[in-house]
PDB file of N, CA, C and O in Angstrom:
ATOM      1  N   UNK A   1      -1.364   4.173  -6.932  1.00  0.00           N
ATOM      2  CA  UNK A   1      -1.845   4.042  -8.288  1.00  0.00           C
ATOM      3  C   UNK A   1      -3.376   4.068  -8.325  1.00  0.00           C
ATOM      4  O   UNK A   1      -3.969   4.585  -9.271  1.00  0.00           O
ATOM      5  N   UNK A   2      -4.003   3.514  -7.303  1.00  0.00           N
ATOM      6  CA  UNK A   2      -5.462   3.556  -7.253  1.00  0.00           C
ATOM      7  C   UNK A   2      -5.969   4.984  -7.159  1.00  0.00           C
ATOM      8  O   UNK A   2      -7.007   5.323  -7.727  1.00  0.00           O
ATOM      9  N   UNK A   3      -5.231   5.817  -6.440  1.00  0.00           N
ATOM     10  CA  UNK A   3      -5.590   7.236  -6.354  1.00  0.00           C
ATOM     11  C   UNK A   3      -5.586   7.859  -7.744  1.00  0.00           C
ATOM     12  O   UNK A   3      -6.512   8.580  -8.119  1.00  0.00           O
ATOM     13  N   UNK A   4      -4.542   7.574  -8.495  1.00  0.00           N
ATOM     14  CA  UNK A   4      -4.436   8.138  -9.846  1.00  0.00           C
ATOM     15  C   UNK A   4      -5.584   7.682 -10.729  1.00  0.00           C
ATOM     16  O   UNK A   4      -6.155   8.482 -11.469  1.00  0.00           O
ATOM     17  N   UNK A   5      -5.922   6.415 -10.658  1.00  0.00           N
ATOM     18  CA  UNK A   5      -6.995   5.883 -11.490  1.00  0.00           C
ATOM     19  C   UNK A   5      -8.335   6.493 -11.095  1.00  0.00           C
ATOM     20  O   UNK A   5      -9.142   6.843 -11.956  1.00  0.00           O
ATOM     21  N   UNK A   6      -8.567   6.618  -9.797  1.00  0.00           N
ATOM     22  CA  UNK A   6      -9.866   7.100  -9.322  1.00  0.00           C
ATOM     23  C   UNK A   6     -10.048   8.600  -9.533  1.00  0.00           C
ATOM     24  O   UNK A   6     -11.148   9.049  -9.856  1.00  0.00           O
ATOM     25  N   UNK A   7      -8.975   9.384  -9.352  1.00  0.00           N
ATOM     26  CA  UNK A   7      -9.132  10.833  -9.336  1.00  0.00           C
ATOM     27  C   UNK A   7      -8.517  11.568 -10.521  1.00  0.00           C
ATOM     28  O   UNK A   7      -8.612  12.793 -10.594  1.00  0.00           O
ATOM     29  N   UNK A   8      -7.900  10.866 -11.434  1.00  0.00           N
ATOM     30  CA  UNK A   8      -7.244  11.545 -12.546  1.00  0.00           C
ATOM     31  C   UNK A   8      -8.227  12.295 -13.433  1.00  0.00           C
ATOM     32  O   UNK A   8      -7.884  13.345 -13.976  1.00  0.00           O
ATOM     33  N   UNK A   9      -9.415  11.790 -13.587  1.00  0.00           N
ATOM     34  CA  UNK A   9     -10.408  12.435 -14.441  1.00  0.00           C
ATOM     35  C   UNK A   9     -11.438  13.246 -13.672  1.00  0.00           C
ATOM     36  O   UNK A   9     -12.437  13.678 -14.247  1.00  0.00           O
ATOM     37  N   UNK A  10     -11.214  13.458 -12.386  1.00  0.00           N
ATOM     38  CA  UNK A  10     -12.151  14.233 -11.568  1.00  0.00           C
ATOM     39  C   UNK A  10     -11.966  15.721 -11.868  1.00  0.00           C
ATOM     40  O   UNK A  10     -10.896  16.268 -11.598  1.00  0.00           O
ATOM     41  N   UNK A  11     -12.979  16.384 -12.416  1.00  0.00           N
ATOM     42  CA  UNK A  11     -12.811  17.800 -12.784  1.00  0.00           C
ATOM     43  C   UNK A  11     -12.753  18.746 -11.587  1.00  0.00           C
ATOM     44  O   UNK A  11     -12.338  19.895 -11.740  1.00  0.00           O
ATOM     45  N   UNK A  12     -13.158  18.293 -10.397  1.00  0.00           N
ATOM     46  CA  UNK A  12     -13.153  19.193  -9.245  1.00  0.00           C
ATOM     47  C   UNK A  12     -11.764  19.366  -8.640  1.00  0.00           C
ATOM     48  O   UNK A  12     -11.555  20.286  -7.849  1.00  0.00           O
ATOM     49  N   UNK A  13     -10.813  18.509  -8.990  1.00  0.00           N
ATOM     50  CA  UNK A  13      -9.448  18.620  -8.472  1.00  0.00           C
ATOM     51  C   UNK A  13      -8.604  19.477  -9.405  1.00  0.00           C
ATOM     52  O   UNK A  13      -8.776  19.447 -10.623  1.00  0.00           O
ATOM     53  N   UNK A  14      -7.691  20.240  -8.814  1.00  0.00           N
ATOM     54  CA  UNK A  14      -6.834  21.099  -9.626  1.00  0.00           C
ATOM     55  C   UNK A  14      -5.770  20.262 -10.338  1.00  0.00           C
ATOM     56  O   UNK A  14      -5.459  19.141  -9.936  1.00  0.00           O
ATOM     57  N   UNK A  15      -5.238  20.830 -11.381  1.00  0.00           N
ATOM     58  CA  UNK A  15      -4.199  20.157 -12.157  1.00  0.00           C
ATOM     59  C   UNK A  15      -2.951  19.945 -11.315  1.00  0.00           C
ATOM     60  O   UNK A  15      -2.303  18.904 -11.423  1.00  0.00           O
ATOM     61  N   UNK A  16      -2.604  20.919 -10.476  1.00  0.00           N
ATOM     62  CA  UNK A  16      -1.425  20.800  -9.628  1.00  0.00           C
ATOM     63  C   UNK A  16      -1.566  19.645  -8.645  1.00  0.00           C
ATOM     64  O   UNK A  16      -0.603  18.922  -8.387  1.00  0.00           O
ATOM     65  N   UNK A  17      -2.752  19.476  -8.103  1.00  0.00           N
ATOM     66  CA  UNK A  17      -2.986  18.373  -7.176  1.00  0.00           C
ATOM     67  C   UNK A  17      -2.875  17.032  -7.893  1.00  0.00           C
ATOM     68  O   UNK A  17      -2.346  16.074  -7.329  1.00  0.00           O
ATOM     69  N   UNK A  18      -3.356  16.952  -9.103  1.00  0.00           N
ATOM     70  CA  UNK A  18      -3.245  15.714  -9.884  1.00  0.00           C
ATOM     71  C   UNK A  18      -1.792  15.394 -10.197  1.00  0.00           C
ATOM     72  O   UNK A  18      -1.381  14.236 -10.122  1.00  0.00           O
ATOM     73  N   UNK A  19      -1.011  16.408 -10.548  1.00  0.00           N
ATOM     74  CA  UNK A  19       0.411  16.201 -10.830  1.00  0.00           C
ATOM     75  C   UNK A  19       1.141  15.765  -9.569  1.00  0.00           C
ATOM     76  O   UNK A  19       1.968  14.854  -9.608  1.00  0.00           O
ATOM     77  N   UNK A  20       0.837  16.414  -8.452  1.00  0.00           N
ATOM     78  CA  UNK A  20       1.455  16.065  -7.183  1.00  0.00           C
ATOM     79  C   UNK A  20       1.129  14.618  -6.804  1.00  0.00           C
ATOM     80  O   UNK A  20       2.019  13.866  -6.405  1.00  0.00           O
ATOM     81  N   UNK A  21      -0.126  14.230  -6.925  1.00  0.00           N
ATOM     82  CA  UNK A  21      -0.533  12.867  -6.610  1.00  0.00           C
ATOM     83  C   UNK A  21       0.137  11.847  -7.501  1.00  0.00           C
ATOM     84  O   UNK A  21       0.516  10.773  -7.035  1.00  0.00           O
ATOM     85  N   UNK A  22       0.288  12.160  -8.771  1.00  0.00           N
ATOM     86  CA  UNK A  22       0.963  11.253  -9.702  1.00  0.00           C
ATOM     87  C   UNK A  22       2.446  11.117  -9.369  1.00  0.00           C
ATOM     88  O   UNK A  22       3.001  10.021  -9.441  1.00  0.00           O
ATOM     89  N   UNK A  23       3.086  12.223  -9.005  1.00  0.00           N
ATOM     90  CA  UNK A  23       4.502  12.182  -8.654  1.00  0.00           C
ATOM     91  C   UNK A  23       4.732  11.360  -7.389  1.00  0.00           C
ATOM     92  O   UNK A  23       5.685  10.584  -7.321  1.00  0.00           O
ATOM     93  N   UNK A  24       3.876  11.522  -6.398  1.00  0.00           N
ATOM     94  CA  UNK A  24       4.006  10.760  -5.156  1.00  0.00           C
ATOM     95  C   UNK A  24       3.794   9.273  -5.431  1.00  0.00           C
ATOM     96  O   UNK A  24       4.514   8.434  -4.888  1.00  0.00           O
ATOM     97  N   UNK A  25       2.822   8.945  -6.260  1.00  0.00           N
ATOM     98  CA  UNK A  25       2.582   7.540  -6.609  1.00  0.00           C
ATOM     99  C   UNK A  25       3.780   6.938  -7.328  1.00  0.00           C
ATOM    100  O   UNK A  25       4.158   5.798  -7.060  1.00  0.00           O
ATOM    101  N   UNK A  26       4.374   7.689  -8.231  1.00  0.00           N
ATOM    102  CA  UNK A  26       5.552   7.218  -8.956  1.00  0.00           C
ATOM    103  C   UNK A  26       6.733   7.034  -8.015  1.00  0.00           C
ATOM    104  O   UNK A  26       7.493   6.075  -8.152  1.00  0.00           O
ATOM    105  N   UNK A  27       6.895   7.951  -7.057  1.00  0.00           N
ATOM    106  CA  UNK A  27       7.967   7.870  -6.064  1.00  0.00           C
ATOM    107  C   UNK A  27       7.824   6.587  -5.236  1.00  0.00           C
ATOM    108  O   UNK A  27       8.805   5.881  -5.006  1.00  0.00           O
ATOM    109  N   UNK A  28       6.605   6.293  -4.792  1.00  0.00           N
ATOM    110  CA  UNK A  28       6.363   5.076  -4.021  1.00  0.00           C
ATOM    111  C   UNK A  28       6.596   3.827  -4.869  1.00  0.00           C
ATOM    112  O   UNK A  28       7.181   2.853  -4.393  1.00  0.00           O
ATOM    113  N   UNK A  29       6.149   3.851  -6.101  1.00  0.00           N
ATOM    114  CA  UNK A  29       6.309   2.696  -6.981  1.00  0.00           C
ATOM    115  C   UNK A  29       7.785   2.407  -7.251  1.00  0.00           C
ATOM    116  O   UNK A  29       8.224   1.262  -7.136  1.00  0.00           O
ATOM    117  N   UNK A  30       8.546   3.430  -7.606  1.00  0.00           N
ATOM    118  CA  UNK A  30       9.968   3.240  -7.884  1.00  0.00           C
ATOM    119  C   UNK A  30      10.731   2.814  -6.634  1.00  0.00           C
ATOM    120  O   UNK A  30      11.601   1.946  -6.700  1.00  0.00           O
ATOM    121  N   UNK A  31      10.410   3.417  -5.508  1.00  0.00           N
ATOM    122  CA  UNK A  31      11.073   3.028  -4.264  1.00  0.00           C
ATOM    123  C   UNK A  31      10.770   1.593  -3.886  1.00  0.00           C
ATOM    124  O   UNK A  31      11.664   0.867  -3.453  1.00  0.00           O
ATOM    125  N   UNK A  32       9.530   1.173  -4.040  1.00  0.00           N
ATOM    126  CA  UNK A  32       9.155  -0.199  -3.728  1.00  0.00           C
ATOM    127  C   UNK A  32       9.831  -1.202  -4.631  1.00  0.00           C
ATOM    128  O   UNK A  32      10.268  -2.256  -4.170  1.00  0.00           O
ATOM    129  N   UNK A  33       9.924  -0.892  -5.914  1.00  0.00           N
ATOM    130  CA  UNK A  33      10.605  -1.784  -6.858  1.00  0.00           C
ATOM    131  C   UNK A  33      12.088  -1.867  -6.522  1.00  0.00           C
ATOM    132  O   UNK A  33      12.672  -2.950  -6.551  1.00  0.00           O
ATOM    133  N   UNK A  34      12.698  -0.732  -6.204  1.00  0.00           N
ATOM    134  CA  UNK A  34      14.119  -0.723  -5.856  1.00  0.00           C
ATOM    135  C   UNK A  34      14.418  -1.514  -4.601  1.00  0.00           C
ATOM    136  O   UNK A  34      15.437  -2.202  -4.537  1.00  0.00           O
ATOM    137  N   UNK A  35      13.559  -1.433  -3.605  1.00  0.00           N
ATOM    138  CA  UNK A  35      13.757  -2.198  -2.370  1.00  0.00           C
ATOM    139  C   UNK A  35      13.543  -3.688  -2.625  1.00  0.00           C
ATOM    140  O   UNK A  35      14.302  -4.518  -2.124  1.00  0.00           O
ATOM    141  N   UNK A  36      12.521  -4.027  -3.396  1.00  0.00           N
ATOM    142  CA  UNK A  36      12.267  -5.438  -3.684  1.00  0.00           C
ATOM    143  C   UNK A  36      13.429  -6.093  -4.430  1.00  0.00           C
ATOM    144  O   UNK A  36      13.757  -7.252  -4.176  1.00  0.00           O
ATOM    145  N   UNK A  37      14.048  -5.357  -5.343  1.00  0.00           N
ATOM    146  CA  UNK A  37      15.176  -5.898  -6.096  1.00  0.00           C
ATOM    147  C   UNK A  37      16.515  -5.618  -5.419  1.00  0.00           C
ATOM    148  O   UNK A  37      17.569  -5.889  -5.994  1.00  0.00           O
ATOM    149  N   UNK A  38      16.480  -5.080  -4.205  1.00  0.00           N
ATOM    150  CA  UNK A  38      17.654  -4.802  -3.375  1.00  0.00           C
ATOM    151  C   UNK A  38      18.691  -3.955  -4.101  1.00  0.00           C
ATOM    152  O   UNK A  38      19.874  -4.295  -4.130  1.00  0.00           O
ATOM    153  N   UNK A  39      18.246  -2.868  -4.676  1.00  0.00           N
ATOM    154  CA  UNK A  39      19.137  -1.920  -5.343  1.00  0.00           C
ATOM    155  C   UNK A  39      19.470  -0.793  -4.373  1.00  0.00           C
ATOM    156  O   UNK A  39      18.640  -0.419  -3.544  1.00  0.00           O
ATOM    157  N   UNK A  40      20.669  -0.255  -4.472  1.00  0.00           N
ATOM    158  CA  UNK A  40      21.077   0.812  -3.558  1.00  0.00           C
ATOM    159  C   UNK A  40      20.228   2.056  -3.752  1.00  0.00           C
ATOM    160  O   UNK A  40      19.959   2.764  -2.782  1.00  0.00           O
ATOM    161  N   UNK A  41      19.799   2.344  -4.971  1.00  0.00           N
ATOM    162  CA  UNK A  41      18.953   3.511  -5.199  1.00  0.00           C
ATOM    163  C   UNK A  41      17.570   3.306  -4.565  1.00  0.00           C
ATOM    164  O   UNK A  41      16.918   4.276  -4.179  1.00  0.00           O
ATOM    165  N   UNK A  42      17.123   2.051  -4.456  1.00  0.00           N
ATOM    166  CA  UNK A  42      15.853   1.769  -3.789  1.00  0.00           C
ATOM    167  C   UNK A  42      15.942   2.074  -2.306  1.00  0.00           C
ATOM    168  O   UNK A  42      15.007   2.618  -1.719  1.00  0.00           O
ATOM    169  N   UNK A  43      17.076   1.722  -1.697  1.00  0.00           N
ATOM    170  CA  UNK A  43      17.285   2.047  -0.287  1.00  0.00           C
ATOM    171  C   UNK A  43      17.376   3.556  -0.096  1.00  0.00           C
ATOM    172  O   UNK A  43      16.871   4.095   0.889  1.00  0.00           O
ATOM    173  N   UNK A  44      18.022   4.238  -1.044  1.00  0.00           N
ATOM    174  CA  UNK A  44      18.116   5.694  -0.966  1.00  0.00           C
ATOM    175  C   UNK A  44      16.727   6.338  -1.025  1.00  0.00           C
ATOM    176  O   UNK A  44      16.432   7.253  -0.255  1.00  0.00           O
ATOM    177  N   UNK A  45      15.880   5.861  -1.934  1.00  0.00           N
ATOM    178  CA  UNK A  45      14.520   6.399  -2.042  1.00  0.00           C
ATOM    179  C   UNK A  45      13.737   6.114  -0.765  1.00  0.00           C
ATOM    180  O   UNK A  45      13.012   6.981  -0.277  1.00  0.00           O
ATOM    181  N   UNK A  46      13.877   4.908  -0.222  1.00  0.00           N
ATOM    182  CA  UNK A  46      13.170   4.546   1.001  1.00  0.00           C
ATOM    183  C   UNK A  46      13.635   5.389   2.181  1.00  0.00           C
ATOM    184  O   UNK A  46      12.813   5.853   2.971  1.00  0.00           O
ATOM    185  N   UNK A  47      14.946   5.592   2.308  1.00  0.00           N
ATOM    186  CA  UNK A  47      15.458   6.413   3.404  1.00  0.00           C
ATOM    187  C   UNK A  47      15.024   7.874   3.241  1.00  0.00           C
ATOM    188  O   UNK A  47      14.690   8.535   4.225  1.00  0.00           O
ATOM    189  N   UNK A  48      15.029   8.371   2.016  1.00  0.00           N
ATOM    190  CA  UNK A  48      14.586   9.753   1.815  1.00  0.00           C
ATOM    191  C   UNK A  48      13.117   9.897   2.197  1.00  0.00           C
ATOM    192  O   UNK A  48      12.710  10.916   2.756  1.00  0.00           O
ATOM    193  N   UNK A  49      12.326   8.873   1.891  1.00  0.00           N
ATOM    194  CA  UNK A  49      10.922   8.869   2.301  1.00  0.00           C
ATOM    195  C   UNK A  49      10.814   8.900   3.828  1.00  0.00           C
ATOM    196  O   UNK A  49       9.980   9.619   4.378  1.00  0.00           O
ATOM    197  N   UNK A  50      11.657   8.123   4.508  1.00  0.00           N
ATOM    198  CA  UNK A  50      11.618   8.089   5.967  1.00  0.00           C
ATOM    199  C   UNK A  50      12.045   9.425   6.564  1.00  0.00           C
ATOM    200  O   UNK A  50      11.488   9.852   7.576  1.00  0.00           O
ATOM    201  N   UNK A  51      13.022  10.089   5.956  1.00  0.00           N
ATOM    202  CA  UNK A  51      13.437  11.400   6.475  1.00  0.00           C
ATOM    203  C   UNK A  51      12.330  12.441   6.297  1.00  0.00           C
ATOM    204  O   UNK A  51      12.164  13.317   7.146  1.00  0.00           O
ATOM    205  N   UNK A  52      11.587  12.353   5.219  1.00  0.00           N
ATOM    206  CA  UNK A  52      10.444  13.261   5.034  1.00  0.00           C
ATOM    207  C   UNK A  52       9.355  12.907   6.042  1.00  0.00           C
ATOM    208  O   UNK A  52       8.685  13.792   6.574  1.00  0.00           O
ATOM    209  N   UNK A  53       9.178  11.613   6.303  1.00  0.00           N
ATOM    210  CA  UNK A  53       8.163  11.154   7.245  1.00  0.00           C
ATOM    211  C   UNK A  53       8.476  11.601   8.673  1.00  0.00           C
ATOM    212  O   UNK A  53       7.569  11.693   9.501  1.00  0.00           O
ATOM    213  N   UNK A  54       9.746  11.880   8.971  1.00  0.00           N
ATOM    214  CA  UNK A  54      10.104  12.381  10.300  1.00  0.00           C
ATOM    215  C   UNK A  54       9.360  13.673  10.638  1.00  0.00           C
ATOM    216  O   UNK A  54       9.163  13.984  11.813  1.00  0.00           O
ATOM    217  N   UNK A  55       8.953  14.415   9.632  1.00  0.00           N
ATOM    218  CA  UNK A  55       8.245  15.680   9.853  1.00  0.00           C
ATOM    219  C   UNK A  55       6.796  15.466  10.277  1.00  0.00           C
ATOM    220  O   UNK A  55       6.143  16.403  10.736  1.00  0.00           O
ATOM    221  N   UNK A  56       6.288  14.249  10.128  1.00  0.00           N
ATOM    222  CA  UNK A  56       4.900  13.949  10.465  1.00  0.00           C
ATOM    223  C   UNK A  56       4.733  13.653  11.937  1.00  0.00           C
ATOM    224  O   UNK A  56       4.620  12.494  12.336  1.00  0.00           O
ATOM    225  N   UNK A  57       4.717  14.698  12.745  1.00  0.00           N
ATOM    226  CA  UNK A  57       4.646  14.561  14.200  1.00  0.00           C
ATOM    227  C   UNK A  57       3.237  14.170  14.601  1.00  0.00           C
ATOM    228  O   UNK A  57       2.300  14.734  14.036  1.00  0.00           O
ATOM    229  N   UNK A  58       3.013  13.272  15.507  1.00  0.00           N
ATOM    230  CA  UNK A  58       3.916  12.415  16.269  1.00  0.00           C
ATOM    231  C   UNK A  58       4.073  11.022  15.670  1.00  0.00           C
ATOM    232  O   UNK A  58       5.097  10.377  15.895  1.00  0.00           O
ATOM    233  N   UNK A  59       3.099  10.543  14.921  1.00  0.00           N
ATOM    234  CA  UNK A  59       3.119   9.149  14.472  1.00  0.00           C
ATOM    235  C   UNK A  59       4.197   8.927  13.419  1.00  0.00           C
ATOM    236  O   UNK A  59       4.926   7.937  13.485  1.00  0.00           O
ATOM    237  N   UNK A  60       4.310   9.824  12.458  1.00  0.00           N
ATOM    238  CA  UNK A  60       5.319   9.678  11.416  1.00  0.00           C
ATOM    239  C   UNK A  60       6.724   9.722  11.980  1.00  0.00           C
ATOM    240  O   UNK A  60       7.599   8.977  11.537  1.00  0.00           O
ATOM    241  N   UNK A  61       6.943  10.583  12.948  1.00  0.00           N
ATOM    242  CA  UNK A  61       8.251  10.680  13.581  1.00  0.00           C
ATOM    243  C   UNK A  61       8.606   9.373  14.276  1.00  0.00           C
ATOM    244  O   UNK A  61       9.733   8.891  14.163  1.00  0.00           O
ATOM    245  N   UNK A  62       7.654   8.806  14.988  1.00  0.00           N
ATOM    246  CA  UNK A  62       7.885   7.556  15.703  1.00  0.00           C
ATOM    247  C   UNK A  62       8.203   6.414  14.736  1.00  0.00           C
ATOM    248  O   UNK A  62       9.176   5.685  14.931  1.00  0.00           O
ATOM    249  N   UNK A  63       7.391   6.262  13.705  1.00  0.00           N
ATOM    250  CA  UNK A  63       7.586   5.171  12.742  1.00  0.00           C
ATOM    251  C   UNK A  63       8.905   5.341  12.001  1.00  0.00           C
ATOM    252  O   UNK A  63       9.659   4.379  11.854  1.00  0.00           O
ATOM    253  N   UNK A  64       9.192   6.547  11.534  1.00  0.00           N
ATOM    254  CA  UNK A  64      10.417   6.783  10.770  1.00  0.00           C
ATOM    255  C   UNK A  64      11.661   6.589  11.626  1.00  0.00           C
ATOM    256  O   UNK A  64      12.632   5.985  11.171  1.00  0.00           O
ATOM    257  N   UNK A  65      11.649   7.089  12.857  1.00  0.00           N
ATOM    258  CA  UNK A  65      12.829   6.942  13.709  1.00  0.00           C
ATOM    259  C   UNK A  65      13.077   5.486  14.062  1.00  0.00           C
ATOM    260  O   UNK A  65      14.226   5.044  14.082  1.00  0.00           O
ATOM    261  N   UNK A  66      12.025   4.737  14.338  1.00  0.00           N
ATOM    262  CA  UNK A  66      12.183   3.308  14.641  1.00  0.00           C
ATOM    263  C   UNK A  66      12.730   2.557  13.425  1.00  0.00           C
ATOM    264  O   UNK A  66      13.611   1.708  13.567  1.00  0.00           O
ATOM    265  N   UNK A  67      12.218   2.862  12.241  1.00  0.00           N
ATOM    266  CA  UNK A  67      12.661   2.176  11.029  1.00  0.00           C
ATOM    267  C   UNK A  67      14.098   2.534  10.690  1.00  0.00           C
ATOM    268  O   UNK A  67      14.884   1.652  10.344  1.00  0.00           O
ATOM    269  N   UNK A  68      14.460   3.804  10.782  1.00  0.00           N
ATOM    270  CA  UNK A  68      15.838   4.207  10.508  1.00  0.00           C
ATOM    271  C   UNK A  68      16.810   3.585  11.516  1.00  0.00           C
ATOM    272  O   UNK A  68      17.912   3.181  11.146  1.00  0.00           O
ATOM    273  N   UNK A  69      16.408   3.509  12.774  1.00  0.00           N
ATOM    274  CA  UNK A  69      17.247   2.874  13.782  1.00  0.00           C
ATOM    275  C   UNK A  69      17.413   1.379  13.487  1.00  0.00           C
ATOM    276  O   UNK A  69      18.504   0.833  13.654  1.00  0.00           O
ATOM    277  N   UNK A  70      16.341   0.720  13.053  1.00  0.00           N
ATOM    278  CA  UNK A  70      16.406  -0.695  12.705  1.00  0.00           C
ATOM    279  C   UNK A  70      17.354  -0.925  11.530  1.00  0.00           C
ATOM    280  O   UNK A  70      18.142  -1.871  11.542  1.00  0.00           O
ATOM    281  N   UNK A  71      17.281  -0.069  10.525  1.00  0.00           N
ATOM    282  CA  UNK A  71      18.170  -0.185   9.369  1.00  0.00           C
ATOM    283  C   UNK A  71      19.623  -0.024   9.801  1.00  0.00           C
ATOM    284  O   UNK A  71      20.497  -0.756   9.336  1.00  0.00           O
ATOM    285  N   UNK A  72      19.882   0.932  10.688  1.00  0.00           N
ATOM    286  CA  UNK A  72      21.242   1.180  11.148  1.00  0.00           C
ATOM    287  C   UNK A  72      21.745   0.057  12.056  1.00  0.00           C
ATOM    288  O   UNK A  72      22.866  -0.420  11.879  1.00  0.00           O
ATOM    289  N   UNK A  73      20.940  -0.365  13.013  1.00  0.00           N
ATOM    290  CA  UNK A  73      21.367  -1.386  13.975  1.00  0.00           C
ATOM    291  C   UNK A  73      21.632  -2.731  13.318  1.00  0.00           C
ATOM    292  O   UNK A  73      22.551  -3.444  13.721  1.00  0.00           O
ATOM    293  N   UNK A  74      20.851  -3.084  12.322  1.00  0.00           N
ATOM    294  CA  UNK A  74      21.004  -4.378  11.663  1.00  0.00           C
ATOM    295  C   UNK A  74      21.844  -4.317  10.390  1.00  0.00           C
ATOM    296  O   UNK A  74      21.959  -5.307   9.668  1.00  0.00           O
ATOM    297  N   UNK A  75      22.423  -3.162  10.120  1.00  0.00           N
ATOM    298  CA  UNK A  75      23.313  -2.952   8.973  1.00  0.00           C
ATOM    299  C   UNK A  75      22.696  -3.451   7.667  1.00  0.00           C
ATOM    300  O   UNK A  75      23.320  -4.202   6.917  1.00  0.00           O
ATOM    301  N   UNK A  76      21.489  -3.031   7.416  1.00  0.00           N
ATOM    302  CA  UNK A  76      20.800  -3.459   6.206  1.00  0.00           C
ATOM    303  C   UNK A  76      21.381  -2.829   4.946  1.00  0.00           C
ATOM    304  O   UNK A  76      21.065  -3.265   3.839  1.00  0.00           O
ATOM    305  N   UNK A  77      22.216  -1.822   5.097  1.00  0.00           N
ATOM    306  CA  UNK A  77      22.858  -1.206   3.932  1.00  0.00           C
ATOM    307  C   UNK A  77      23.718  -2.214   3.175  1.00  0.00           C
ATOM    308  O   UNK A  77      23.907  -2.089   1.965  1.00  0.00           O
ATOM    309  N   UNK A  78      24.236  -3.210   3.885  1.00  0.00           N
ATOM    310  CA  UNK A  78      25.106  -4.204   3.258  1.00  0.00           C
ATOM    311  C   UNK A  78      24.338  -5.143   2.321  1.00  0.00           C
ATOM    312  O   UNK A  78      24.942  -5.766   1.447  1.00  0.00           O
ATOM    313  N   UNK A  79      23.022  -5.252   2.492  1.00  0.00           N
ATOM    314  CA  UNK A  79      22.220  -6.129   1.643  1.00  0.00           C
ATOM    315  C   UNK A  79      21.975  -5.543   0.262  1.00  0.00           C
ATOM    316  O   UNK A  79      21.669  -6.274  -0.681  1.00  0.00           O
ATOM    317  N   UNK A  80      22.106  -4.243   0.141  1.00  0.00           N
ATOM    318  CA  UNK A  80      21.764  -3.561  -1.107  1.00  0.00           C
ATOM    319  C   UNK A  80      23.024  -3.301  -1.913  1.00  0.00           C
ATOM    320  O   UNK A  80      24.020  -2.793  -1.398  1.00  0.00           O
ATOM    321  N   UNK A  81      22.958  -3.666  -3.207  1.00  0.00           N
ATOM    322  CA  UNK A  81      24.123  -3.505  -4.083  1.00  0.00           C
ATOM    323  C   UNK A  81      24.013  -2.266  -4.937  1.00  0.00           C
ATOM    324  O   UNK A  81      24.909  -1.982  -5.731  1.00  0.00           O
TER     325      UNK A  81
END
């Protein structure tokens, strides 16, 4: 959200970049709210984020694989309704 506030009125950035940044911020906000309230759609958004993060070689792949393995090993899916 800070990105949106700081760069939304910057004329040097393209409109597509501003839309992309706003969409990513909204995706993070909705996913965070869903996880905090333990909603199944929040877990879905978080897992989809982790699967996209797998493409970020090498650090993103490491973080995403460890987190997905932790979710699976500890059966955290059962916590979300």
